C-alpha positions in Angstrom: 0.0 0.0 0.0 1.5 3.4 -1.0 2.2 5.7 1.9 1.9 9.5 1.7 3.5 11.5 4.5 1.9 14.9 5.3 4.1 17.6 6.9 3.4 21.2 7.7 4.4 24.1 9.9 2.3 24.9 13.0 -1.2 25.9 12.1 -0.5 25.4 8.4 -3.8 23.5 7.9 -2.7 19.8 7.8 -6.0 18.5 9.2 -8.0 20.9 7.0 -6.0 19.7 3.9 -6.7 16.0 4.6 -10.4 16.8 5.4 -10.8 18.7 2.1 -9.2 15.8 0.2 -11.8 13.5 1.9 -14.6 15.9 1.0 -13.5 16.0 -2.6 -13.7 12.2 -2.7 -17.2 12.2 -1.2 -18.4 14.8 -3.7 -16.7 13.1 -6.7 -17.8 9.5 -5.9 -21.2 9.8 -4.2 -23.4 9.4 -7.3 -24.1 6.0 -9.0 -23.1 7.5 -12.3 -19.7 8.7 -11.2 -16.6 7.2 -12.8 -14.9 7.3 -9.4 -15.7 5.8 -6.0 -14.0 5.5 -2.7 -14.4 4.5 0.9 -12.4 5.2 4.0 -10.9 2.3 5.9 -13.0 1.3 8.9 -10.2 2.1 11.2 -10.0 5.6 9.7 -13.6 6.6 9.8 -13.7 7.9 13.4 -10.6 10.1 12.7 -11.8 11.6 9.5 -15.6 11.7 9.8 -15.6 14.2 12.6 -13.4 16.6 10.7 -15.5 16.2 7.6 -18.7 17.0 9.5 -17.2 20.1 10.9 -16.1 21.3 7.5 -19.6 20.7 6.1 -21.1 22.8 8.8 -18.6 25.7 8.1 -16.1 25.1 10.8 -12.4 24.2 10.7 -11.3 21.0 12.5 -11.1 21.8 16.2 -8.0 21.0 18.4 -9.5 17.7 19.7 -10.2 16.5 16.2 -6.7 17.5 15.0 -5.1 15.6 17.9 -7.0 12.5 17.0 -5.9 12.4 13.4 -2.7 10.4 12.9 -3.1 7.9 10.0 -5.9 7.7 7.4 -6.4 5.0 4.7 -8.5 5.6 1.6 -9.6 3.0 -1.0 -10.1 4.4 -4.5 -11.7 2.7 -7.4 -12.8 3.7 -11.0 -14.8 2.2 -13.8 -12.4 2.1 -16.7 -8.8 0.8 -16.2 -6.2 3.2 -17.5 -8.7 6.2 -17.7 -7.8 7.9 -14.5 -9.6 8.3 -11.2 -11.8 11.2 -12.3 -12.3 10.3 -15.9 -15.6 11.3 -17.5 -15.7 8.1 -19.6 -18.1 5.4 -18.4 -18.3 1.7 -18.5 -21.1 -0.5 -17.2 -19.2 -2.1 -14.2 -16.4 -1.4 -11.9 -13.0 -2.7 -13.0 -11.8 -5.4 -10.6 -8.2 -4.3 -11.1 -8.9 -0.6 -11.0 -8.6 0.1 -7.3 -5.9 1.2 -5.0 -5.4 2.0 -1.3 -3.5 5.0 0.0 -2.3 5.5 3.5 -1.8 9.0 4.8 0.5 9.7 7.7 0.4 13.0 9.6 3.7 14.3 11.1 2.2 16.8 13.4 5.2 18.9 14.3 8.0 18.3 11.8 10.5 20.6 13.5 10.2 18.8 16.8 10.0 15.3 15.3 13.2 15.8 13.2 15.0 17.3 16.1 14.2 14.1 18.0 15.2 11.9 15.0 18.5 13.6 14.6 19.3 13.0 18.3 18.6 9.3 17.7 15.1 9.1 19.1 12.0 7.8 17.4 9.1 10.0 16.3 6.4 10.6 18.8 3.2 10.7 16.8 4.0 8.7 13.6 5.5 5.3 12.8 9.2 5.9 11.9 9.3 3.0 9.5 6.2 4.1 7.6 7.5 7.7 7.3 11.0 6.6 6.0 9.5 4.1 3.5 6.9 6.5 2.2 6.3 6.9 -1.6 5.3 10.5 -1.4 5.8 13.5 0.9 3.1 16.2 0.9 4.7 19.4 2.0 2.3 22.1 3.2 3.5 25.6 2.8 1.5 28.2 4.8 1.1 30.9 2.3 0.5 33.6 5.0 4.2 33.1 5.9 5.6 33.6 2.4 7.6 36.7 2.2 11.0 38.3 1.8 14.0 37.5 4.0 15.5 40.1 6.3 17.5 43.0 4.7 20.8 41.1 5.1 19.0 38.0 3.5 20.2 35.8 6.4 16.8 35.0 8.1 13.5 34.1 6.5 10.1 33.5 8.2 10.1 29.8 7.4 13.8 29.0 8.0 13.3 26.5 10.8 10.5 24.7 8.9 12.7 24.7 5.8 15.5 23.0 7.7 13.2 20.4 9.2 11.6 19.5 5.9 15.0 19.2 4.1 16.1 16.9 6.9 13.0 14.7 6.5 13.5 14.4 2.8 17.1 13.5 3.2 16.2 10.9 5.8 13.6 9.3 3.5 16.2 9.2 0.7 18.9 7.7 2.8 16.5 5.0 4.1 16.3 3.5 0.6 18.6 0.6 -0.2 21.8 1.7 -2.0 21.1 1.9 -5.7 17.3 1.8 -5.3 15.5 3.6 -8.2 12.1 3.8 -6.5 11.3 7.5 -6.7 10.2 9.7 -3.9 7.4 12.0 -5.0 7.4 15.5 -3.5 3.9 17.2 -3.5 4.0 20.8 -2.5 0.6 22.3 -1.3 0.4 26.0 -0.7 -2.3 26.2 1.9 -4.3 29.4 2.6 -3.3 30.8 -0.7 -6.3 33.1 -0.8 -4.6 34.9 2.1 -1.1 35.2 0.6 0.5 38.6 1.2 0.4 40.4 -2.2 3.9 41.8 -1.4 5.3 38.3 -1.5 4.0 37.9 -5.0 5.1 41.3 -6.0 8.6 40.7 -4.7 8.8 37.4 -6.7 7.4 39.2 -9.8 4.4 36.9 -9.9 0.7 37.3 -10.9 -2.0 37.2 -8.3 -3.1 33.7 -9.2 -1.1 30.7 -10.3 -1.3 29.2 -13.8 -4.1 26.7 -14.4 -3.4 23.3 -12.9 -3.0 21.7 -16.4 -0.2 24.2 -17.3 2.4 22.2 -15.4 5.5 24.1 -16.7 4.4 27.7 -15.9 2.8 26.4 -12.6 6.1 24.9 -11.5 8.0 28.1 -12.4 5.4 30.1 -10.4 5.7 27.8 -7.3 9.4 27.5 -7.3 9.8 31.3 -7.5 8.0 31.4 -4.1 10.0 28.4 -2.7 13.4 29.8 -3.6 12.8 32.7 -1.3 11.0 30.9 1.5 12.1 27.2 1.4 15.5 27.3 -0.4 16.9 24.1 1.3 13.8 22.1 0.5 13.6 23.1 -3.2 17.4 22.4 -3.6 16.9 19.0 -2.1 14.1 17.9 -4.4 16.1 19.1 -7.3 19.2 17.1 -6.3 20.3 14.2 -8.5 22.5 11.5 -7.0 23.2 8.4 -9.0 23.7 6.4 -5.8 20.5 7.4 -4.1 16.8 7.1 -4.8 15.8 9.9 -7.1 13.2 12.6 -6.3 10.5 12.6 -8.9 9.6 15.9 -10.5 7.7 17.9 -7.8 4.0 18.7 -8.3 2.4 21.9 -7.0 -1.1 22.7 -5.8 -2.7 25.8 -4.3 -5.3 25.4 -1.6 -7.9 28.1 -0.8 -10.8 28.0 1.6 -13.1 31.0 1.5 -14.2 32.3 4.9 -16.6 34.7 6.5 -14.7 37.4 8.5 -14.2 36.8 12.2 -16.1 39.0 14.6 -15.5 39.9 18.3 -17.8 37.0 19.3 -17.1 34.5 16.6 -14.1 32.9 14.9 -13.7 32.9 11.2 -16.1 30.4 9.6 -15.9 28.6 6.2 -18.2 30.0 3.6 -20.6 27.4 2.3 -22.0 27.1 -1.2 -24.5 25.0 -3.0 -22.9 22.1 -5.0 -24.6 20.9 -8.1 -27.8 19.5 -6.4 -25.7 17.8 -3.7 -26.6 20.2 -0.9 -24.2 22.6 0.7 -20.5 22.3 1.2 -17.3 24.3 1.9 -16.3 27.0 -0.7 -12.8 25.8 -1.5 -10.5 25.2 -4.5 -12.1 21.9 -5.5 -10.3 21.8 -8.9 -7.0 21.8 -7.2 -8.0 18.8 -5.0 -9.4 16.9 -7.9 -6.1 17.4 -9.7 -4.3 16.2 -6.6 -6.4 13.1 -6.5 -5.3 12.4 -10.1 -1.7 12.8 -9.1 -2.0 10.5 -6.1 -3.7 7.9 -8.3 -0.7 8.0 -10.7 1.8 7.7 -7.9 -0.1 4.8 -6.4 -0.5 3.0 -9.7 3.2 3.3 -10.6 4.2 2.2 -7.1 2.3 -1.1 -7.7 4.1 -1.9 -10.9 
């Protein structure tokens, strides 16, 4: 079963990210005519269902729900083998070979966990073996923290997180047997991108919105312009090529946005809800980005099984 590690800085939206991925699967696979279907593993239902219900009611996952989320397994299936998880093409029955399982592992505080790991201790909230043997690493980048370095260019707002993520990627690579060619897939998700500081985009000479998800070349250039300023060690690591170590696959980039109602003196910010194609109400978020991410995860999982 392919493993996907999710890492993020404090309050970067890890639980929200996983909940929105789940919500996208519910929306995309709930109708009998859909080309795609899924279910959560029975051991994962308690962890993810509470967060999902909170999202659907317009609330972000609360602290108790976040604390309970550690590892989630999803089973995905589609109708036509080789057509992709969200293909519009239809066939009469479900393809017996067209299904996969994905296990997501949350590393809650990557700075603290990597500090422990480098001192020779195990991780506190994730299985070390599962993390080191993962097929993909989903790196959440809190867009509200993107911005220029200090005037002398020695300190950036995400330096400690950058160091921790680079250490994790290096550890995953070193854990592979020497000469292994099984790739490690970096997936960079810019969370809260609707709240990015316009000055960060201006400094990087970027437009206010990223290129369309299907324009992979321009989108990569856009994302990497932001990462070079805020996570230079991380982007250097995923670009590295070492003939004696497992290669990093070409990174993929996604931009997550969740539209909210403004907070008041008596109420925290709430997720804006919208009507969804006759399927009731749901969170107003960047659904296209998450559908594209599901496609990417499907490809990674399919290749891992070859």
